[in-house]
N, C-alpha and C positions, 0 to 999 in steps of 0.2 A: 552610372548608377549601381556598380560595384561597391563602390568608396561609402555612398550613402547606406546601402543596407550593411556593410559591415560596422559603420558608426552606429546605427539602429541595433544592432546586434548587439555589440558593446553597450549602449545604453539599456537596454532590455536586460542584459546579465544584471549588470548593476540594482536594476530597479528587483528583479526578479530575487536577488541576495536581500535587500533592504526590507521586501515585503514578504521573507520567509516563504519563499515558493509560492506565492498566491499566482497563478497564471494570469486569473482576469486584471488583476489589479496592475501586475507588470504588464500586460499588455495594453491596457488603458493608458500608461504613462508613456508611452512611445507611439500609441496610435497605431497599434496592428491587430489584426484579428488573431483568434485562437488557434483559427487552421493554419494562417501563415507562423504561428510559432509551433505549432506540429508539424508543417513541410519543412521547416529548419531543423528539429530535431532529424527526422527522418533523410534528409540529402545533406546537411554539414555535419560530418563527425565530430570536428573540432566544438561547434557551436554545442549539440550533444553533450560532449565529454564535458564543457565547461559546465552545463547543466546538472548532469550527474554529481561534479565536484561540490557543487553549490546546495545539493540537496544532500551530500551527505555531511558537508558543514554545517547546515541546518540543522541536520539530525543529533550530529555530536554537541551542537549547543543545548540541544534541549534536553539531551541526557546529561549533560554537565549540571544544568538548571534541577532536573528531576534529583540526582545525587545530591546537591547543595540542599536541595527542601528534606530528602530524606535524612541527612544528617543532622537538619535543624529540627527532625521530629514529625515533619508533616503527615499524618497519619495516612491521608490519602493519596498521597504519593508512595508510601511504603507499600501498601496494598495495592496497588496499580503495579507497581514494580514486580510483587511477588507473582501475582496474577501472569504477568507477561513474561518473567525472569526465572520463575520458579516452579513451574507445572508439574515437572519431574517431581517434587517433594508435595504434589497434594493441593496445590493454590491454585483451584478453578472454580469457575462459576458453573460451566456446562462441563458436561461429558463430550469430550472428543473420542470419536471412534476409529478405529484404525485395521485395517487388514491384517491380513499374517505377516510378520515381520515389519511391522510398523508402515506398511506399505498402504496407501490411497487405497480405499475402498471405492469399486467402481460402480456407478449406478446403472444398473439396467431396468430397460423399460418392462414393464407387466407384461406376463406372457397373457395370452387370451386361451382362454381352457375352453373343451366343447362341453355340453351338458352332460356327455358321458362320463368325462374325468371329474365334474364337479360332481355328481353321484358316487362316484368311486371313492372320492376324498370324505363326503358327509355321510356314506352311509352306515356307520356307526354308532351317529350323535341321537 
């Protein structure tokens, strides 16, 4: 049984890389469930490391293709790159809020005010 599982993991990893880390397609190719994949990631450190290595390799490949297209003058790719890598230079589509010293802002539930407090706040209006 262990040998079959090891072979299935090996085949999965090959498919995972071939499908650019598409979990559904890789699972289908070796006839396992998504839950099986997630269980293997949790319980098998080597398998998890192999998956992470493949994921990083795919990111590297995609970054390489992005840069190749930018060098060839692809405007959309250039804009995407600037919006993701040059935010500090103002290339953003939306405002990003940060707290003091760029720490994340912590969302707090709205307070419930008494009628007396509400009247106090609205008196001058």
